[in-house]
C-alpha positions in Angstrom: 101.3 111.9 77.4 97.5 112.9 77.2 95.4 115.4 79.0 91.4 115.0 78.9 89.8 117.9 80.4 86.2 119.9 80.6 84.9 123.1 81.9 82.0 124.7 82.2 81.0 128.2 83.8 77.2 129.1 84.6 76.6 132.8 85.6 73.3 133.8 87.6 71.5 135.7 86.0 72.5 134.4 82.5 74.9 136.1 80.6 72.5 137.1 77.8 70.4 138.8 80.6 73.6 140.4 81.9 74.8 141.7 78.5 71.3 142.8 77.5 70.3 144.6 80.7 73.6 145.4 81.9 73.2 143.7 84.8 76.5 143.0 87.4 76.3 139.0 88.1 75.0 137.5 91.4 76.8 134.4 91.6 79.0 131.8 89.2 79.4 127.9 89.2 82.6 126.6 87.7 82.7 122.6 87.1 85.7 121.2 85.9 87.5 117.8 85.4 91.0 117.0 84.5 92.7 113.6 83.8 96.4 113.8 82.8 97.7 110.2 81.6 101.5 109.3 81.3 102.9 106.3 79.8 106.7 105.7 79.5 108.7 102.7 77.9 111.8 102.4 78.7 114.6 99.6 78.2 117.8 99.0 80.1 120.4 96.6 78.5 123.8 95.8 79.7 126.1 93.0 78.0 129.3 92.0 76.0 129.7 93.1 72.4 132.3 90.9 70.6 131.4 92.2 67.0 130.1 88.6 66.1 128.4 87.9 69.2 126.2 90.0 71.8 124.8 88.8 74.9 123.6 90.3 78.4 120.6 91.0 80.3 118.0 93.4 80.0 114.8 94.9 81.4 111.8 96.5 79.7 109.8 98.8 82.0 106.4 100.2 81.6 105.1 102.9 83.7 101.6 104.1 83.3 100.2 107.1 85.6 96.3 107.9 85.3 95.4 110.3 88.1 91.8 111.6 87.5 90.7 114.9 89.4 87.3 117.0 89.1 85.4 119.4 91.3 83.3 122.4 91.5 83.5 126.1 92.7 80.5 128.3 93.5 80.8 131.8 94.3 78.1 134.2 95.6 79.3 137.4 94.5 76.5 139.5 96.5 77.0 137.7 99.9 81.0 137.3 99.3 80.7 133.5 99.6 82.2 130.7 97.8 82.1 127.1 98.1 84.7 124.8 96.6 84.4 121.1 96.4 86.6 118.5 94.8 85.7 114.9 94.2 87.9 111.9 94.8 87.5 108.4 93.3 84.9 106.3 95.4 86.6 103.2 94.8 90.1 102.0 94.8 92.2 102.9 91.8 95.6 102.2 90.4 97.3 105.6 90.1 100.7 104.4 89.2 101.2 101.0 87.6 104.8 99.7 87.0 105.4 96.6 84.8 108.9 95.4 84.4 110.0 92.1 82.2 113.7 90.9 82.7 115.1 88.9 79.9 118.6 87.6 78.3 119.5 88.5 75.0 121.9 87.0 72.4 122.5 87.5 69.1 125.2 86.5 66.4 126.3 87.8 63.1 128.5 86.9 60.2 132.2 87.3 60.6 133.2 89.4 57.4 134.3 92.7 57.4 131.1 94.3 55.8 128.8 92.8 58.6 130.6 94.6 61.5 128.1 96.6 63.4 125.4 94.7 61.9 124.1 91.8 64.0 121.8 88.9 63.0 118.5 87.9 64.6 118.4 88.7 68.3 116.9 85.7 70.7 115.4 86.6 74.0 114.7 84.5 76.8 112.6 85.7 79.5 114.0 85.2 83.0 111.2 83.7 85.5 111.3 84.7 89.0 109.1 84.9 92.1 107.0 87.8 93.1 108.7 89.6 96.0 105.0 90.4 97.7 102.1 88.2 97.1 99.7 91.6 97.5 100.4 95.2 96.1 101.5 97.9 98.1 98.3 100.1 99.5 98.4 103.4 100.5 95.5 105.1 101.8 95.4 108.7 102.3 92.5 110.8 103.4 92.8 114.9 102.6 89.6 116.9 104.2 89.1 120.5 102.9 
């Protein structure tokens, strides 16, 4: 998991003037962006283990999540007014990507006492199929603030 972020705060009047002249702030502008990314890889196997032969079916699954968020907050302290703005992407994005790869596996080992538990080379064979849907699922939501 990684998180990219940045933030800025602008004060009015500038901070050095507030410290030098001991002035209270009139306004603040806060900007920031946050982009969390999460990647998970999973493997599931089910099969038969007969010491000298292992066989079964398995699936490798990858999940990637990317959700960028950025916004702005303006605060007018003297008039007690604030304005918040959250920017959303202007184009379609893939927020969650799920990829799966099913396959069969088979591995053979030598038949002697010292090799029990040690398995030779594993042979993988992809399972080919058809897509469930020709077009991906699209969900559109609109949030007004």
